[in-house]
Structure formats: structure tokens, C-alpha cells
MIDREN-836058 format. One record per residue (C-alpha): residue in one letter; x, y, z. Coordinates in pm, 1 decimal. Each point is the difference from the previous one (the first is absolute). Layout:
N
  res      east     north        up
    a         X         Y         Z
...
***
This chain:
480
  res      east     north        up
    m       0.0       0.0       0.0
    l     291.1     238.4      78.8
    k     191.0     -75.8    -319.6
    g     -69.8     147.4    -339.6
    n    -216.6     312.1     -19.3
    l      77.5     308.8     205.2
    i    -175.7       6.0     337.7
    k     -52.5     345.9     146.1
    i      -8.5      29.1     379.2
    a     -85.9     308.8     206.8
    v     116.0      41.3     359.9
    v    -249.3     230.8     174.2
    d     181.1     141.0     306.1
    d      49.0     352.1     136.7
    d     349.4    -102.1     124.8
    q     254.0       3.6    -284.4
    d     250.0    -204.8     198.4
    d    -248.3    -285.1      31.7
    y     -64.6      21.5    -373.9
    l     371.9     -26.4     -77.5
    i      43.3    -303.3     227.0
    i    -300.5    -178.5    -154.7
    s     115.9      95.9    -349.1
    d     345.3    -152.8      62.3
    y    -158.1    -326.0     117.1
    i    -214.5     -17.9    -315.2
    k     286.1      84.8    -234.9
    a     195.2    -285.5     151.5
    i    -251.9    -253.8    -126.3
    e     177.6    -190.7    -276.5
    d    -123.1     -83.8    -352.0
    t    -285.5     251.5       8.2
    n    -109.1     306.6    -192.1
    l    -124.5     227.6     277.8
    q     -40.2     378.9      12.6
    v     -35.9     159.1     345.1
    d    -133.1     357.7      46.7
    w     -79.1     213.3     303.0
    c    -340.2     150.6      78.7
    k      67.8     233.3     289.9
    d    -359.3      73.6     106.4
    y    -352.6    -135.5       6.4
    q    -146.9     221.0    -273.7
    t     279.2     -79.5    -248.5
    a     -62.6    -371.0      55.1
    i    -374.7      41.6     -59.2
    e      64.8     181.1    -329.7
    k     233.6    -278.5    -114.2
    i    -260.2    -262.3      96.3
    k    -264.9     184.5    -201.5
    q     235.1       6.9    -299.6
    k      81.2    -372.9      43.3
    h     363.8     100.8     -16.3
    y     153.1    -281.5     210.3
    d     -35.1    -378.1      18.1
    l      53.3     -15.4     379.7
    y      -7.3     241.9     294.1
    l     197.6     -40.9     324.4
    v    -179.5     237.3     239.3
    d     112.1     119.6     342.1
    y    -268.0     -12.1     268.9
    r      60.4     360.8     109.7
    l     -35.2     265.6    -273.4
    g     -36.2     333.7     177.4
    n    -364.5      56.1      91.7
    q    -106.1    -314.2    -188.6
    t      92.2    -364.3      33.9
    g      69.8    -285.0    -233.7
    l    -344.3    -138.3      89.1
    d    -156.0     323.9    -123.6
    l     186.8     -40.5    -326.9
    l    -120.1    -361.6     -30.0
    e    -362.2     108.1      43.4
    e      31.6     283.1    -253.5
    s     171.6    -235.0    -245.5
    n    -290.3    -242.3      33.0
    a    -247.2     282.9     -57.9
    i     188.9      99.6    -317.7
    g     -27.9    -360.7    -120.2
    s     373.1     -60.6     -27.2
    d     116.5    -360.0     -31.7
    a     371.5      74.3      58.9
    p     131.0    -193.7     305.2
    i      88.3     200.2     313.7
    v     236.6    -121.2     273.1
    l     -21.8     176.5     336.3
    l     323.5      81.6     189.2
    t      32.8      88.9     371.1
    g     284.0      87.5     231.3
    k    -112.9    -255.6     257.0
    g    -220.4    -304.9     -22.3
    n    -363.2      56.7     103.0
    r    -250.3    -286.3     -22.7
    t    -302.2     234.1     -10.1
    i     143.1     197.2    -292.8
    d      96.7    -328.0    -170.7
    i    -361.2    -123.8      17.5
    k    -144.1     334.3    -113.7
    a     244.6      10.5    -290.1
    m    -104.7    -344.1    -121.5
    q    -368.6      87.4      42.7
    s      53.1     318.5    -203.7
    g     152.0    -193.0    -288.8
    a     376.3      21.6      59.6
    t     186.3    -286.5    -167.1
    d     261.4     -16.8     277.4
    y     115.8     161.9     324.7
    l     371.8      50.4      78.7
    v     197.5     143.1     292.9
    k     278.5     233.3    -118.7
    a     245.6    -120.7     262.7
    d     -28.5    -357.5    -130.2
    l      43.1      83.0    -371.1
    t     255.3    -188.9    -205.7
    t      54.0     -43.2    -372.1
    e    -135.9    -355.1      22.2
    k    -316.1     109.0     184.0
    l     -66.1     281.1    -245.5
    e      57.9    -230.8    -297.5
    r    -251.3    -250.9     140.4
    c    -247.6     277.3      85.5
    i      21.7     160.9    -346.2
    r     -35.9    -334.7    -179.6
    y    -296.0    -105.1     218.1
    s    -173.0     338.6     -31.9
    l      30.7      12.6    -378.3
    d    -111.5    -363.4     -36.3
    r    -298.9      63.3     224.3
    a     -90.2     320.2    -184.9
    e      12.2    -184.4    -333.0
    s    -223.0    -277.5     136.8
    l    -247.2     252.9     138.0
    k      -2.0     184.4    -331.5
    e     -82.2    -319.7    -188.6
    l    -264.3     -87.7     257.9
    k    -162.0     343.4     -35.4
    a       4.1     -30.9    -378.3
    r    -175.4    -338.3      17.9
    e    -245.0     131.1     257.9
    s     -75.9     302.1    -217.8
    k     -52.0    -222.5    -305.0
    y    -239.9    -232.7     181.6
    r    -170.6     291.5     174.3
    n     -64.7     160.8    -339.5
    l    -137.0    -330.5    -129.5
    f    -220.4     -25.3     309.2
    e    -133.1     354.9      -9.9
    g     -21.3      29.3    -379.3
    s    -175.0    -330.4     -62.4
    k    -338.1      29.6    -171.0
    d    -104.6    -313.2     187.1
    s     -87.9      17.9     367.6
    v     288.3    -125.1     216.0
    i     -58.8     -72.1     368.6
    i     229.6    -128.7     275.5
    a    -193.1    -156.2     289.4
    d      31.8    -239.8     291.0
    e    -132.3    -357.7       3.7
    k    -352.9     129.1      75.0
    l      18.5     235.8    -298.9
    n      16.2     305.3     226.9
    i     152.9     266.4    -223.6
    i     351.2     113.2      94.1
    e      86.7     192.9    -315.6
    l    -167.2      69.3    -334.6
    n      62.4     199.7    -315.0
    e    -206.3     278.8    -155.2
    a    -180.8    -236.2    -239.1
    a    -121.0    -209.5     295.5
    s    -119.0     314.2     176.9
    l    -208.2      97.2    -305.2
    l    -136.6    -354.1     -41.5
    l    -112.6     -25.9     362.9
    g    -145.2     352.4      -2.7
    s     187.8     164.2     286.7
    n     332.7     166.5      81.0
    k     302.8    -204.2     102.8
    e       5.5     109.3     363.0
    a    -364.7     -96.3      52.2
    l      54.1    -345.9    -151.4
    i     303.2     -99.0     208.1
    g    -106.2    -264.4     254.8
    h    -319.0     -93.3    -184.1
    s     -29.8    -354.7    -127.2
    l     -23.8     -63.2    -373.6
    f    -275.2    -248.5      89.7
    e    -225.3     301.4      70.9
    f       3.9      80.7    -371.8
    i     -44.1    -351.9    -143.7
    k    -373.3     -20.6     -64.7
    d     -66.0    -373.4     -35.6
    d      19.3    -216.9     315.1
    t     109.0    -305.4    -200.5
    q     289.4     195.9    -148.3
    k      98.2     119.3     349.6
    k       0.7    -358.9     125.5
    e     220.6    -122.0    -286.8
    v     252.8     279.4      55.7
    c      -0.7     -62.8     376.1
    e      65.1    -373.5     -45.8
    s     294.3      68.4    -230.2
    l     151.7     248.9     244.5
    s     -37.5    -241.7     294.6
    k     213.0    -249.7    -197.6
    r     240.5     273.5    -116.9
    k     -90.1     -88.4    -357.7
    s      30.8     250.7    -280.4
    i    -303.9     101.2    -204.7
    s      31.8      56.0    -372.0
    d    -254.6     193.1    -209.2
    a    -305.6     -63.9     218.2
    e    -308.1     187.6    -120.6
    i    -164.0     202.0     276.6
    q    -241.3     288.7      42.8
    i     117.8     309.4     187.1
    q    -263.0     218.6     166.0
    s     113.4     361.7      20.7
    k    -213.6     294.7     112.4
    n    -202.0      46.8    -316.6
    e      34.3    -310.0    -215.5
    i      86.7    -365.5     -24.7
    m     307.1     -79.7    -207.2
    s     109.8    -324.8    -159.5
    c     366.8     -65.5      77.1
    i     277.3    -257.1     -29.7
    l     181.9     -71.0     328.6
    s     349.6    -147.5      32.1
    i     154.8     -58.2     342.9
    s     345.1    -116.4     107.5
    v      85.7     -78.0     361.1
    y     352.2      39.8     137.0
    s     167.8      53.1     337.7
    d     169.1     307.6     140.1
    t     330.9      -2.7     191.8
    e    -182.0    -124.4     312.1
    d    -175.6    -280.3    -192.5
    r    -336.1     175.7      18.1
    p    -219.7     -53.7    -305.7
    l     -46.0     293.9    -235.3
    v    -240.3      10.4    -293.3
    h      74.0     167.5    -331.6
    a    -327.0      51.2    -191.1
    i     -43.5     129.1    -354.5
    i    -350.7      89.7    -118.8
    h     -73.4      60.5    -365.9
    d    -327.2     179.6     -76.0
    i    -178.7    -170.3    -292.4
    t    -335.9     173.7      44.7
    h      14.1     172.7    -338.3
    i     106.0    -323.5    -170.6
    k    -289.9    -185.2     161.5
    k    -248.3     268.6     -99.9
    a     133.1      -6.8    -354.8
    e     -32.2    -380.0      -9.9
    i    -357.2      14.4     128.0
    a     -92.6     278.9    -242.1
    n     155.0    -191.6    -289.7
    l    -183.3    -318.8      97.8
    q    -329.9     184.4      28.6
    a      59.6     170.4    -334.7
    q      57.5    -340.7    -161.0
    k    -316.9    -134.9     159.8
    l    -201.6     298.5    -118.0
    a     137.0     -34.8    -353.7
    a     -93.3    -368.9      -9.8
    n    -345.4      67.7     141.8
    e     -48.7     284.3    -248.1
    r      55.3    -237.2    -290.1
    l    -238.0    -251.6     154.0
    m    -272.1     256.8      64.3
    r      18.1     146.6    -348.8
    t     -38.5    -346.7    -148.1
    l    -290.4     -82.8     229.1
    a    -169.9     331.8     -69.0
    h      29.1     -46.0    -376.4
    e    -123.8    -358.8       6.4
    i    -290.8      63.4     238.0
    r    -130.1     332.2    -130.7
    n    -101.0    -130.4    -344.2
    p    -237.3    -274.4     127.5
    l    -134.5     244.4     260.2
    n     -97.6     240.2    -277.3
    n    -185.5    -281.6    -174.0
    i    -178.5     -92.1     324.6
    s    -106.7     360.3      50.7
    l    -138.4      20.5    -356.0
    a    -191.3    -326.1      43.8
    i    -147.2     115.7     329.4
    e    -117.5     324.4    -157.6
    q    -190.3    -208.1    -256.3
    m    -152.4    -211.7     277.1
    l    -125.2     315.1     170.4
    v    -202.0     106.9    -303.9
    p    -369.1     -54.6      98.0
    e    -180.4    -286.1    -176.8
    e    -347.6    -148.5      23.4
    n     121.4    -298.8     207.0
    e     216.3     201.9     231.9
    n      86.6    -181.3     317.6
    d      62.2     201.3     317.2
    r     246.8    -256.9     126.8
    d     201.8      17.8    -322.5
    t       8.2     376.3      25.5
    l     124.6     -16.3     361.2
    i     273.7    -247.4     -92.4
    a     101.8     212.3    -296.9
    e      26.9     308.5     222.1
    i     216.4    -191.0     246.5
    i     225.5    -117.9    -282.3
    k      27.1     348.3    -141.2
    r      75.2     152.9     338.9
    n     279.3    -249.4      66.8
    s     134.1      38.9    -351.9
    i      29.9     373.1      61.3
    r     177.1     -72.1     329.7
    i     249.1    -235.6    -168.4
    n      63.1     255.5    -269.8
    k      63.3     264.7     263.1
    i     255.4    -221.5     178.9
    i     179.6     -61.6    -327.3
    s       6.6     374.6     -70.0
    e     152.6      56.1     344.5
    l     262.0    -264.1     -73.7
    l      89.7     168.2    -327.1
    n      25.8     337.4     172.7
    l     227.7    -160.4     257.5
    t     243.2    -121.1    -265.5
    r      32.4     339.8    -163.3
    p     269.4     227.2     144.4
    p    -184.0     268.1     198.8
    e       7.9     349.9    -145.4
    l     122.4     206.0     291.0
    e      -6.7     371.9      57.8
    f     264.0      79.2     257.4
    e     -27.6     300.4     226.3
    c     159.3      96.0     329.5
    n    -228.8    -134.9     276.0
    s      11.6     -46.1     374.7
    l      38.2    -367.7      89.2
    q    -190.6      54.5     324.4
    e    -286.0     166.5    -187.2
    i     -24.2    -290.4    -244.9
    l     -19.1    -241.9     292.9
    d    -267.4     207.8     173.0
    e    -217.6      -1.7    -313.2
    s      54.6    -376.4     -35.6
    i    -114.2     -51.0     358.9
    a    -303.8     218.0     -69.4
    m     -91.7    -230.2    -291.7
    t     -27.6    -290.5     245.2
    t    -191.2     185.9     273.9
    d    -321.3    -201.6     -46.7
    r     180.6    -331.1      36.1
    i     195.4     129.9     300.4
    n    -325.0     106.0     171.6
    l    -185.6    -323.3     -83.4
    q     284.1    -211.0     140.1
    n      54.1     241.9     290.8
    v     373.0      12.6     -73.6
    k     228.2     221.2     209.6
    v     227.2     205.6    -226.6
    k     330.5     141.0     120.4
    k     214.3     231.6    -211.9
    d     368.6      48.8      75.5
    y     127.4     264.3    -237.7
    a     352.0     132.5      48.7
    n      47.5     375.3      28.7
    g      15.6     189.1    -324.1
    v    -180.0     -36.7    -331.3
    y     142.8    -257.9    -238.7
    m     -46.5     109.8    -358.7
    i      25.7    -255.3    -281.9
    q     -59.8       2.4    -374.3
    a    -320.8    -202.9     -37.0
    d    -319.0     -54.8    -195.3
    k    -218.8      68.8     300.9
    p    -325.2    -174.3    -109.9
    k     180.7    -318.6     -98.5
    l     213.0      -8.8     315.0
    i    -319.6      42.0     204.8
    i    -136.8    -309.8    -177.6
    a     316.7    -193.1      89.8
    f     -12.9      94.6     369.7
    t    -376.8     -51.1      16.6
    n      31.7    -359.0    -126.4
    i     261.9     -75.8     266.8
    l    -211.3     163.7     272.9
    i    -311.1    -196.4    -105.7
    n     195.2    -324.7      18.4
    a     121.3      92.6     349.5
    i    -352.1      90.2     120.3
    e    -154.1    -318.3    -140.2
    a     273.2    -209.2     166.4
    m     -99.1     118.1     350.4
    e    -275.0    -123.5     227.3
    a    -290.8     240.3      52.2
    n      27.6     221.5     310.5
    k     357.4    -117.6      66.4
    g     187.7     151.7    -292.9
    e     293.7     236.4      43.9
    l     139.0     165.7    -311.7
    m     326.0     197.4      15.1
    i     128.1     222.6    -280.7
    a     352.4     138.4      49.8
    v     218.3     223.4    -215.4
    n     376.7      25.1      51.5
    e     303.1     148.7    -168.7
    t     336.2    -167.6     -60.7
    k     309.8     139.6    -167.8
    d    -118.0     -77.7    -353.5
    n    -366.8     -92.3      32.8
    y    -343.3      72.7     139.3
    s    -164.8    -311.4     140.1
    v    -361.6     -84.4      82.7
    c    -100.3    -282.8     230.7
    i    -359.5    -130.7       4.5
    r     -40.3    -249.3     284.3
    d    -301.9    -197.2     120.6
    n     -62.0    -246.6     280.9
    g    -205.4    -234.2    -215.5
    f      14.6    -367.5     -82.6
    g     338.4      24.6    -169.4
    i     122.1    -163.3    -318.0
    p     155.7    -348.4      -8.8
    a     366.8      11.6     -99.7
    e     -59.5    -208.6    -312.0
    y    -256.3     254.3    -128.4
    i     219.9     311.9      29.6
    p     203.0     -59.7    -322.5
    r    -331.3     -27.6    -192.2
    l    -172.8     310.0     138.9
    f      56.9     206.5    -313.4
    e     -93.5    -271.1    -249.0
    p    -319.1      70.2    -198.9
    f    -300.8    -208.5     111.5
    f     171.8    -118.4     318.3
    t    -228.4      62.1     297.1
    s    -100.7    -164.3     325.3
    k    -328.5     195.9      15.1
    k    -322.7    -181.9     -78.5
    n    -121.9     258.7    -251.3
    g     330.2     164.4     -87.8
    t     130.0      41.0    -353.8
    g     369.6       9.4      92.0
    l      57.5     321.7    -194.9
    g      10.3     272.0     269.1
    l     356.4     -56.2     121.5
    v     117.6     -60.8    -356.7
    a    -128.4     347.3     -92.4
    s     166.9     148.7     310.5
    y     331.5    -163.6     -85.4
    s     -15.7     123.6    -359.5
    i     -77.9     358.4     106.7
    i     270.8      10.6     268.5
    q     253.7    -148.9    -239.2
    s     -91.0     262.9    -260.9
    h      88.3     260.4     266.2
    k     344.5    -165.8      32.2
    g    -103.2    -119.8     343.0
    s      29.6    -338.6     166.3
    i    -230.3    -202.8     222.1
    q      88.2    -267.9     255.4
    v    -227.0    -211.4     217.8
    e      57.6    -156.1     340.4
    s    -264.1    -206.7     171.4
    e     -55.8    -242.0     283.5
    v    -308.3    -218.9      21.3
    d    -247.3     113.3     268.8
    k     211.0     311.0      74.0
    g     -38.0     217.1    -306.5
    s     175.4     132.5    -307.7
    s     219.1     297.2     -90.5
    f      33.0     153.5    -345.4
    y     312.3     215.7     -49.8
    i     -14.3     237.8    -297.2
    t     313.8     198.2     -84.9
    f      44.0     296.1    -236.0
    n     328.0     155.6    -106.7
    k      50.0     363.1     102.6
    s     128.6     103.0    -341.1
***
């Protein structure tokens, strides 16, 4: 370490005689390339430290009104990584301890100095400084990776109590870092089964790779991928390193794409059915009109039957017309509208049903008015269909309907929640399929229309439900 490149050493001492003695000892070190200079006062030394002028500083404890400990503290505040060795006239255990605590690389008594001791001290100090420099560089690199990661990175104990987290994790969990420290990650994992699986893996100190979980933050539920590795600290205590990748947008895109494919397939089917059925229906209608022409042997019963047939033919024709309208892209007229106002008018459209069922309605609108670009009449139809489904799913006199509006960083979200009979899990993927319905007299077209309208507004819709507990519809609109 002492051979090769020039090593510049500063002796910081207000006594020139001491400097000369120390300088002679250093110059006597063989096979080295050392330069020794004198800094006669505290302020000169501080300026040299700021300029990073020297590779090593040998500092006397007493420097006028200041001490070598003061210089150590100021050097640390500057952020200098140059090693500092503290020198004293007499040995003092208290000063020795303070010097080490303040970051001194060594502590020497002037009376005991020799060339050999100084050579060992210089070599050790420079080696230690180089090691610390490399360690800081690695720490800075990994700290930048930790803080700059787009994924959420969390360090926790074996119970997933958060010890440290990065900015991405703070945003994902919906709170600032300080508030989240000490909280368990289990608080944010929505599904109890998922919690149990993670807990079992941690109890066995097993790593988890790419487990799909749902994270519940303040305003929304997010689909995420969780990876966990378990390792031990220096005292063999388990530490957990968790990485959470938010795939909510990917999931929404997958669902939207799947629904779009389903709608396209159903559109082709409905157009074919409409074309094939309408022609014979026209013939039936013409025949019935001929039957209704009065004749001498007119039979009242035949007339009644003919009227029934005609009435039902008209009804079938109307359904087919509705199907055809459903397959055509809606012609929208976008204007700036209040989301809360649209919801209020949708609720008003269902007032009769709410009163007949004696449903309690609770609105939880966040402060402020959320303006969106929307075709108001069509969006009212979409919300009204969802509200009607919620009302009809609840038992009379026991229904509780909650409509909430919230704001996230990029979106406005609406939640329509009921405490009705709920939807079986196997039915949820089919909710937006044409003709799918669990109602006795339903057509299975209401939610399809709602989905189409919301999608045309570049919105998304998600459904969560639990049998006998109720259902929640989450509708999200982009702010832009």
C-alpha cells in the first residue's frame, strides 16, 4: 500500500518541533513514496480537508481553542473519507474511546512514537480507508437500487413487520414511510388464504417466488406479484426481503381484452341470429294481419290467439332490435360533467325501486367535484343498470346500498356496494356476457350495456362478491 503512488500526509499540530520529529520518523520509512506537510492550525487543516488535499491526517489532540475531536466531528460533517489519526502527549483511555467513536482510524501517544509504529499505523489507516471507501460505494449502489426501484421493496422481520421500505412501496401501500414502519405487511394482503400461505412459508423460512396476491391500499385493491426471500442477520435473527410488483394495469388490460373478444364473438352471433329470425317473423306478422281481417265465420277464440301471437311477435322483434342496437358502437357526445351529479341522477332514476324495497342509501362522496368527459345520458343508463341489479339483489326492508366516489393519483373511482345475496364465484367471469342472467325474468342485457358504455368512456369495471354478504362494483375513469 505504501509503495508506488505518492501518498500525501499532513501533520496537524500547533507545535513545529513535534511536526519535525514526526516528519523525521515518517521519512525514515523505507521503500515508500511519502510526502509530509505541516498544518499549523485547526482552520488550515479544515480547508485542506475540504479540498481533499491529503490522503492521511495525523492530528494533535490540542489545537488552540479546538481539539482533534472537534476536527474529527467537522470532518465527518463535511463528508470527508480521508483517514484521521489522533495524537496525544499522554495516553488517555477516555479520549481513546471518544476518538474511535468519532471515526478516528487510530490513536497514538507521541511519547511512544517510532518509525515502525508510524509505518504500521499509516499502512493500517490507508488500508482501512480504502476498505471503507469500497464499502460506501457498494452501499451507495445498492441504496440507489433500493430507493430507485419501480417495484416495491420491503425489509421486514419474520412476522412481516416493516423495518424499511422504498418510495415505491410507500406509494403502493398508500401512506408515508414513517407511518408504515412497524406495521405488518399482512395488514395489506386482502385475501385470508393468501395470508395463510405466506405465513406458512415464513414459518418454514421458505422463499416465495412470484405469488399472486391482492394488496388493499386506502382507495383501491391492486393485483400484485410477491417474491420473498428469508435470510439471517449477524445475530441469526430472520429477516425478510420482499419485492412486490404491481400488475393491476396488466390485469385490467387482460380483462378488458377478454371482454372485448367475448363481445366481438357475441356480436357476430347476434347479427346472424337477428338476420335469420327477422325474416320468418315478418312473414308471421303478415299472416296474422290476414287472419285478423273480419270474415263471416270469424271465431272469437281465433282472434284472441292471433292477438296473443302478434303481441309476442312484436315483443320478440323489439328484443332483436335491442340486440342490434347493443352491437352497434354507441354514438357519444362528450361534455365535461360532474361524476357526482351523474351518480345522483342515476340514483334518482331508481327512486321507486328503492322506496318499494325500503333500501337504505348511503353516499360517501369525497370532497371536491370530479369532472370527467362523458356522454351524461348514456353514463346514467350504465350506472342505473348497476344500481337496479344491486337493489334487486337485496332482501326487502333489509337492503343497504352504498355509493362512494374517490380519487387516486391517475383516476376517479366509483364503488357501488350492496349487502344482497351475492354472486357465486363461478358466475362473476360471465356477468358481462349477453343473455347471462340469474334472474327469473331477466334478459341478461343490462350489465352488457353498462360494460359497453363504460368501456366507450375508456373506463374499467371490476366486481367483487361474496355469497350471502353482498357485491361491490368498482368503476374507474381516467382523469385525462
